[in-house]
N, C-alpha and C positions, 0 to 999 in steps of 0.2 A: 503494500499500499504506499503511494506516495505520499509525502508530507508537505509538498510544494503546493501552495494556493494556488499558483499559475503554471498552465501548462508550459512545454517547450515552445510551442507556437507562439502563444502570447508573450513569452518573456523575449523571444526574438522580434516580434513586432514593437514592444515597448522600447527596447534597446534601439531600433533603426526609427522609431518617434521622436527619441531623445539625440539620437546623431544628427537626424535631418532637421532637427528646431520645431516639429510639429507639436510637440509636448512640451510646454513651458515646464523650466527645472528651478526658477529664480522665485518660485512662490513659498509662502511662510511667513512666519512671525519674526520679527526681531532682524530683518535682514541688514539692516546697518551696524548692528552690534559686534563688536571685535573680541574674540576670546584672547586673553592672555593666561599662557601655562603657569600653574602653580603647582609646585611639588610639595606634598603635605609632609613629607619625610625630611626634609630640608630645612635649615632655620634660614631666618629672614632677619638680616641686619637693621631694615626700616621698621622694625616693631615697636620702636620707642625708647631703646636704651639711650639715656644720655652720656654722650662721650664728653661734652664738656663738664659734665659733675665728676666724671672720673678725674679730668683733668685739674679741676679744684682740689679734688682729694691729693693727687699728685704734688702740687703745690705746696698743700701744708706739708705732706710727708715730707717732701725734700727740705724744705726748713729745720723739721725737726731731726731729721738723718743728718745733715750736715752738722748742728750743735752735738749730736749723740758721738758721730764721729772725732770733734775735737775733744771731747770728755776723756775718750778711751786712747785716742792716736796721738792727742796734742798737736795735730795736724789734719787738715782736711783739704781734699782734692776739688779743683772745680767741676760742679756738677751742673749738666743741664738738661732738663726734661724736655724730650720732644712729645710731640702731640700723640695722644693715645688713638689707637686707629684699630678697626675691625679686620680682621683676617682670617684667613682659613688655617688651620691647625698645622694641617702638614706643609702649606706654605711656609710658615713660619719655622718649623724644624728644618728644611732645607737649607735656611741662612745661617745655620749653627754648624761648627767645625768641633768638635771635641778636641782635648780635654776642657771642660767647663766646670764650674761648681753649681750643680741642678739640683735645687731643693724643692721637692715637692711638700706643700703645705698645706694645711686646713685652717678655716678662718671661720669657724663657726660664729652665727648660724648660717652663716652663708652656705649654699649646697654644692657639694663636690668640693675636688681640691683646685689649687692654683700652683703657679709654678713660680719659683725666684731664680733668676739665671745669673751668675757673675762670671764675668770674663775674666780669665787668669791674670792678665795686666793688673788689674786693680787690688788682687789677692798679694801679687809680688811687690807692688808699690806701698801697700800698705804694711806689707812683712818689713820692708826696707824702715820705714818711720817708724813701726814698733820698736825696732833694735837701735833706733837712734839716727838713721839715715836720714837722706834728704827724699826719699822716696823714688828712686831711681829703680829702674826694671832692669834686672840683671839678667833675665831671661832674652835674649833676641832671637829673633826668627820664629818660625812654627814650631810648636811643639808635638811630640809624637802622638796620635790620638789614644794609645793606651797607657799615657804617662797618668800615674796617680800622684795624688796630692801628698806630701810628707805630712808627719804628724805637726808639726810645727806649723805649716801651711792650712792643715785643718784647723787648728787652735785659732788662726789669724780670720778663718774663714767663721768660726763658730762667734768670733766677736764682732765681726760685721753683720751677720744674722742676728744677734742678740740687739745690735742698734736697730738693725732694719725690722724686726718684730716691734719693739716699744713704739718707733716711728709710725709704723704703718696702723698699729692699734689704736693710738692717738689721732692719726688723721682720720679716722673713720669714725670716730667718738660722736661728732655732731649727728653723725646719719644713723650710726647703728654701732652697739657695743658688740666688738667681735673677739673672740680668745684665737690668738696664732698659735700654730702649733707645727713644727716640723714633722711631716711624716716619715720621708725617706732622703736621701741624698745620693745623687749619680755624678759621673764625669760624662756620660753619654746621654743627650736628651730624649734618643730613641728609646730609653728605657723609663722614661716618666712621663706615662700616658695620662694627662688628664682630659683627653675627648679624643674621639676619633680624626683620622686627618682632613676628613670632608666637613667636621665640625668648624664653627667660627669660636674665636677667642679675641679677647680685647686686650691687645699688647700695650704697655705702658714702659718705653725705653729711657733709661737715664744715662746719658752719656758722660764719661769720666774723661776731662781732656788731661790725659796724663801720657798720650802719645800711643799708637798702636792700637787705636780704636776700640779702646776699654769703655764697658758698659754693665749697666745692671738691669735686666728685664723683670718686669712684673707681669704676669700673664694671667688672667682672669678667663675661666671657662664662659663662653656667652650664657649657658643655661645656669651657671653661677649668678650672674647680673639679673638674668630676666625677672625672677620673680619679684625681685624688689627694685623693677624699673619706675614705678610710681615714688618712689624715696629718692631715686636719684634726679627724677625730672624734677622733682621740687627743690633740688640742688641743696647747699650747704647753707644755712642760715642760721646764727647764733645771736646771744646778747637781745638787746632792746627791741631790734626789728622782729624777731620770732616771736617774742611775749607779744608785741603789738600785734602782728599778725594772727596770732592763736587766739588772742582775745577777741579780734574782730571775727573770726570763724565761729567762736563759742557763741558769741553774740547772735550772729545769723543762724545757727544751728538752733539756737532756744526759740529763738523767733517763727522759724520755720515748723517745730514742733507744735508750737502753740495751734498752729493753723490747720494741724491734722484734724481729721473726721473721726470719730468713734461712733461705733454703734452698741446703745447701752441695753441690758435685757433686764427686767425686772421680773423676780422669781417670787411667785405668791407663796408656793409650797410646793412639797413634794409627795408622791403617793409610792407604796411599794405594793406590787400585785404580782402575780404568775402570770407566766404567757397563756395558761388556758384561760384564765379569768378574762385577759385583755383578747382574746380570741373569740370569745362568747359574748360580747358587749353587744347590744343591740341599741339603735336609737331610742332615746327617753330614758335609757338607765343612769343611774345617780351614782358616782364617786364621791366617796366621804373622806374627808382629810380634815385633821387640825390645823386651824390657822395659827401660824405664828406671831407674834405681837408685831414683827416689823419684816419686811418683803427684804430679798437682797437685789442689789444691783450688781450684774455680771458684766464685764467688758473682755469679749473675746476667752468666755468661760473662764474667767478668773472673776471671784468674789473681791468689789471694791469697796462698797459701801453698804448699809442698814437704811432703810427707808419706812417712811409711814405714807402708805396709798390713800389715797383721797379724791376727791373732784374739786376743780378750780373752774367756774365759768363753763359749767355743763362740761367739761374736758377731765379725762383723768389724769391724774399727777402723782408725782411721787417727791416726798421731801426727805432729804438726806439729813441723817440724823447722826450716823456715825461712818468711820472708817473703817475696815477690816483688812486684815493680812491675807496672804496667799493661802493661807492654813484655814481661813474662815474664822478666825478670832478676832474680837473687837479690839480695836486700836484706842487705848484711852487718851481722854481729849486732853 
């Protein structure tokens, strides 16, 4: 049995009519609309993450980071923040060459992990300053990809990361209280996966002017910042400006709340019965119940007031006597 609705002769005639133009094919609805392809499985960098807010956090972080390095190293290199950018994680990894100090970190309550990458030139310069030098880099030329950091270099990395941790925590504090923890450290960024290669990340690079292209990178996964995009959109506001804005917002919210409409129900009494009795009721039957001294006024099934029911100008009315709590107990006046 054929499942085709048209026979082969009918299909051939239809195809011939379309090719000759006797059968119009440009009919239908919304002919002028254009369709744009959208992949639901991919991230979209236009969904509202405020990169300028990330840059404001970076500026605050950099001030604190410089002061922190001065305290522990008695010297600080000149560090310049670059513009934060959104890029593919795979594209970012292809720009890195090991060995690097790659630190996978958690910033609770932010979701997922972030990445802090320290270029070796800054480590060697800081090491020289730490032991009384002038910050010169004794390692010239490229390093072997498999070179591990010595215990002394690892200790200097720990000092830099301690200052980094305190500074970034303080920089985020006007927006969110974070708990910065180092999860793992590597020399090859390929082993520190905070996202898939096709996923988006927010890259903040701080260039260190010490020669050799030294830098520190802070990399957030796009999925880490996306849940707090509303917080980032509001940007960083502190001091009196924030208090004034919050007071105005509270006043507007309070005024809007007073305009909300509510439906009140006045409950005169309750009757307990059985399903059998209810099913056998007929017209004219009388249900008896003991009337309470006051009726209950409910809002959305929540007991709110006690009231006396009466008549005012030929209309039924309820005069509120007392307020009650959610358990139904009278609140003393």
